[in-house]
N, C-alpha and C positions, 0 to 999 in steps of 0.2 A: 951598264954601258955609260961611261962618263962622257958628257958633252964638252968638247974643247972650246975655250974662249968665250963662253957665255957671260953675260953681265953677272956680277957677284950676287945681286938680289934675285936672279932668276932661279925659281924653285926647282928647275930641272938641270941646273948646272952640275950637280953631282951625280947625274944619271937617273935611270928609271928603276923604281921598285915595282917589278912586274906583279908581285903578289897583291900589293895595294892597288895597282891599276886594274887588275882583274876584278877586285871587289867593287870598284865604282863602275866598271863596264865589263860585265861577265862575257859579253860577245867577243872580247879580246882573247879569251883563253884558248880558243881553237887555233889561233895564229902564232902563239908563243912556242918557240922551239930552242934547242941548243945548237949553236953553230959548231964549226970544226975546232974552235978553241975552247969548247965546253962552256961558252958564255950564253946566258939566257938572252934571247933577242926575238926579232921577227924577221920575215923575209921582206926586205924593203923594196923588192921589185914587184910585190903583190899589192895592188891598189886597195884591196879590201882590208888587208892586214894594216896598211899604213893609215887608212881611215879609222879603223877601230882603235889603233894606238893613240891617234890624235884625239879621238873622242874621249878616251880614258884620261888623257892628260888634262883636257878641258874639264871633265867631270870631277877631277881632283879638287876643283873649287866647289864648295857647297852650294854656291849661288846658281850654278849651271848644271842642269840635269837632262836637258834635251838639246840635241844639235843635229838636226836632220837637214840634208840638202842633196840636190841631184848629183848623181855620180859623174855627170859631164862637167861639173864645176870643180875648179882647183881645190884640193884638200890642203889647206895651209899647214906647214910644219909649226906646231905651237911654240916650241922653245925659241925659234928664231923670231916669230911674231912678237912674243913676249919681250924679247930683248929691245925691240923698237920702243915698246911702251915704257920700259924701265929707263932707257936713255932719254926719252922725252920727259919723263918725270925729273931726271937730273937737270935737264935744260930748264925746266919750269919750277925749280926748287923753291923759288921765292914767291910763287904764285898761290893764290887761294881761289876757291870756287872755279876749278879748271873746266873749261869747255873746249872740246876738240872738234875740228872739222876733218872727217875721214873721207878722203876722195877715192871713189871706186871701192866701196865696202864689200861688194860681191855678195854672193848667195849665202856665205858663211857668217857674215857680219863679225869677223873675228877680232878686229881691233877694238870696236866698242865693247865686246864681251870681256876681253882681257883688261881693258882700261877700267871698266866698272868693277870687275872682280878684284883687281889689285888696288885700285886707288879711288873707287867710287866717283870717277869722272862722269861728266855729261857729254853727249856727242850730238852732232849733226852728221849723218852719213849719206853719201851720194852714190849713185850709179846711173849708167845710161840704160841698163837692161831692166825692164819692168819685172821680168820673171825673177831675177836676182833679188830685187827689192821685195817682192812678195815672199820669197824664201826667208830673207832677213827678217821681215816683219813677223812671220810665223815663229821663227826662233825667239825673237824678243817677247812675243806674246806667251809662248810656251814656258818661258822662264820668268814671266812676270817682270820684265825689264823695259817694257815699252815706254814707260815714263822717263827713262834715262836717255833715250835715243830718238831723235827725229829723223826720219828718212826723207830724202828729196831726190827726185829724178832729174838727171841732166838730159834735156831733149836734143841738144846739139852736140854731136860727138867731136866736133872740132874745138869745143870750148871745155874748160876745166872749172874755172871759178865764175866766169860770166854765166848768167842764167841760173846760178845757184845761190849766190850771196844776196841777202835781203838787207833792207835799209838799217834795221836795228841789230844786225848780227855783230857780235864781238867775240873773237876766239882767242884763247891762250896760244894755240898752235894749230896748224893744219898738218895732216900727215897723208902719205900716199905711197902705194906700192905700184909703180907705173908699169904699163905693158912693156915687154922686153923686145918684141920682134917687130919688123917692118911690114910683114904680110902674113897671111894664113900659110902660105907655102913655106916661108922661112920657119915658122913655128912647127910645122909638120916635119921639116927636115931635122930640126933640133930634137924633136920627139923621137924620131927614128934613131938618131945618134945616142940619145940618153938610154933608150931601150937596149941598144947593142952593148953599151958600156956596162949596164946592169947584168949582162949575160943572159937575158931572158927575152927572146923574141916573141914569145906567145902572149906575154902580159904587158900591159902598158900601165905604168904608175904615174904617168904625166898626163893629166886631163886639163880641161879648161876650155871655156867657150871663147869665141873670137875676141870680145872686148877685154877679156882678162889677159890675153896673150899678146895681142898685137895692136898697133896704132900706126897710121900712115906716117912713115918717116922713122918709126921705131922709138926707142927710149929717148934718144937725143931730141927728136922733134917734140915729143910729149913734154919733156923737162923744160925746153925753151918756151913752149907755149905757156906752161905753168908759171915759169919765172916772169914772163912778160905780163901775164894777167895779174900776178901778185903785185906788180908795180902800179896797176890801175886801182888796186884795193889795199893800199899800204896800211891803212889804219884798221882794217877789218880783223887782222890777226897780229899778235905780237911776234910770232915766229912762223915762217913757212918752212916746211920740211918735206923731204922725200927720200925713199930708198933709191940708191943709184947703183946698179949692178956693174956697169962698165966704167972702169977707172978713167978712161979717156974723156968721158962725158963731163967729169967734174971740172976739168980745166976750162972747157968752153963755157960751162955754166958760170964759173967764177968770173971769167973775162966779161961775159954779157952782164953779169950782176953789177959790175962797177959802172957800166954805161947807164944802167937803169936806176942808179942811186942807192943801191944796197949799202948799208953802213956796217953790217957785220955778216961775215960768211964763214961758216965753220963746217968741218967734216969730222964725223964721228965714225971710227972704224968698227966694223962688225965682223965676228968670226964664229962660225958654227961648223964643227968638224973640219973638213977641208975647204969649205966654201967661205970665201972672203967677199964682203960687200961693205957698204957704208951708208950712213945717213948724212945727207947734205942739208944744212940749215942756214937760212938767211933771214935778215930783218932790215927794216928801213928806218 
């Protein structure tokens, strides 16, 4: 199964070799099947199948052999997450000794794992949820990568950079996958729609705890808080970046960025399958 539109450096851009993936994660084998077109695949509406596939993709890196996290946390799609890392690498092509601030790393610690596996970057990774940070720390310890990533807890959920950044911090870039919804109710409604669209009402492949899925005011409010706080810490990072899922949020962000003294604002399009998103990048 070929993935459309992935970064040319993405190791999954040409599709999945299921035989090789089963070797690195034998638990995937029971979920592999032939679809009506006689293609080898999995049932993407089955959360267990999706999790084992993404584990296998991650384990295709020799550096990573353990990736355990609670089922109620989001299982990130590895090819799409890897694209963010590759585009960030393009943005930082002239940089050496790269250090990234990952905002909202979650229980899976996925961006640091991929950034280390692909480019040997160093990270500071944040989250507001202590259980997620505990899970992330276990993953780092189990893969002997704890020296590459410093975890920090954000104690005030209204802030993003405030309370996290320290006096001697200096980052090549910040990165973030912001919460999408305005409330738990909105997230649950989207979950129901997605389940219906997958044609399987019995199984949910869309999990995630509150702070992963929603923020008061939704994605737009989160992004504007992030942009404003970046203007308070202009010299702490050469670039500030974020995934932005709603196209209309880019325009308001760009308008606000000019008022806050941003000197460069760029949008990097992302495409995986039928899903279109973008990375927004700005600097002062």
